[in-house]
Backbone bond lengths (Angstrom), bond angles and torsions (degrees), N, CA, C in turn:
res aa  C-N    CA-C-N  psi(-1)  N-CA   C-N-CA  omega(-1)  CA-C   N-CA-C  phi
1 M - - - 1.457 - - 1.526 111.11 -
2 K 1.304 116.20 -40.45 1.495 119.55 -178.91 1.523 110.66 -61.51
3 Q 1.323 115.86 -42.43 1.462 120.59 -178.29 1.510 109.37 -63.72
4 V 1.334 117.45 -42.51 1.459 121.89 -178.95 1.515 110.29 -64.17
5 S 1.345 116.44 -45.63 1.471 119.82 -178.92 1.544 109.00 -64.48
6 N 1.313 117.42 -39.27 1.499 119.90 178.35 1.486 110.37 -61.01
7 V 1.323 117.44 -41.24 1.473 120.63 -178.97 1.544 109.52 -60.63
8 F 1.347 115.09 -38.08 1.466 118.65 -179.05 1.539 111.50 -77.04
9 L 1.323 116.06 -34.32 1.460 119.54 -175.34 1.532 112.44 -79.12
10 L 1.324 116.67 -35.46 1.450 120.09 -177.50 1.523 113.35 -56.88
11 P 1.355 120.02 -51.65 1.433 119.97 -179.23 1.564 112.20 -59.48
12 L 1.290 116.56 -37.60 1.469 120.38 179.82 1.549 110.39 -62.49
13 T 1.319 116.40 -47.97 1.453 119.42 -179.18 1.548 111.74 -64.52
14 T 1.351 115.50 -42.90 1.447 118.61 178.37 1.500 112.56 -64.57
15 Q 1.356 115.93 -36.14 1.484 118.80 178.02 1.500 108.85 -65.61
16 K 1.325 118.77 -41.80 1.463 120.85 -179.64 1.501 110.80 -62.70
17 V 1.339 117.75 -43.08 1.476 122.12 179.27 1.514 108.97 -62.97
18 L 1.333 117.99 -47.55 1.454 121.31 179.88 1.502 110.78 -62.15
19 Y 1.322 117.85 -39.40 1.461 122.25 -179.70 1.521 110.01 -63.24
20 K 1.365 116.14 -43.89 1.430 119.39 178.19 1.533 112.43 -62.56
21 K 1.342 114.65 -43.70 1.451 119.82 179.12 1.507 110.69 -61.82
22 E 1.332 117.46 -40.54 1.460 121.76 179.63 1.523 109.30 -64.50
23 L 1.326 117.27 -43.70 1.473 120.28 179.32 1.517 110.96 -59.15
24 I 1.350 115.96 -47.09 1.470 121.14 179.34 1.534 110.52 -60.08
25 Y 1.368 114.26 -42.83 1.463 119.50 -179.47 1.524 111.16 -63.25
26 I 1.327 116.63 -43.32 1.466 121.55 -179.37 1.537 108.67 -64.51
27 R 1.348 115.63 -42.33 1.474 118.57 179.88 1.510 111.17 -61.52
28 K 1.358 115.96 -46.84 1.461 119.85 -179.26 1.531 109.91 -62.55
29 K 1.347 116.03 -41.88 1.468 119.67 179.66 1.483 110.41 -63.79
30 G 1.343 116.20 -42.45 1.453 120.91 -179.65 1.529 109.70 -64.08
31 N 1.312 118.08 -42.98 1.455 121.29 179.96 1.503 110.36 -62.24
32 K 1.341 116.95 -41.07 1.465 120.68 -179.34 1.513 109.38 -64.80
33 Q 1.335 117.35 -44.83 1.458 120.31 179.64 1.515 110.30 -61.65
34 H 1.329 116.43 -40.60 1.448 120.81 -179.18 1.534 110.36 -62.58
35 Q 1.340 115.98 -44.53 1.453 120.83 179.02 1.486 111.09 -61.18
36 H 1.340 116.23 -43.23 1.474 121.70 -179.27 1.512 109.74 -61.89
37 S 1.329 116.32 -42.46 1.461 120.66 -177.92 1.536 108.87 -64.10
38 I 1.334 117.57 -38.74 1.451 121.08 179.50 1.523 109.09 -65.61
39 R 1.340 116.76 -42.96 1.452 119.51 -179.49 1.524 110.85 -65.48
40 F 1.321 114.87 -38.21 1.460 120.21 -179.45 1.495 111.04 -63.81
41 W 1.329 116.63 -40.86 1.484 118.92 179.87 1.523 109.22 -77.68
């Protein structure tokens, strides 16, 4: 039972971590683009 539950839990936790990393990456990317646009103008 533990192995089965781990198999189900692992993807969820990894997805959450990846999702958080993606959000942070998008935010950083967005901030950089925003700064560049300000410099450009």
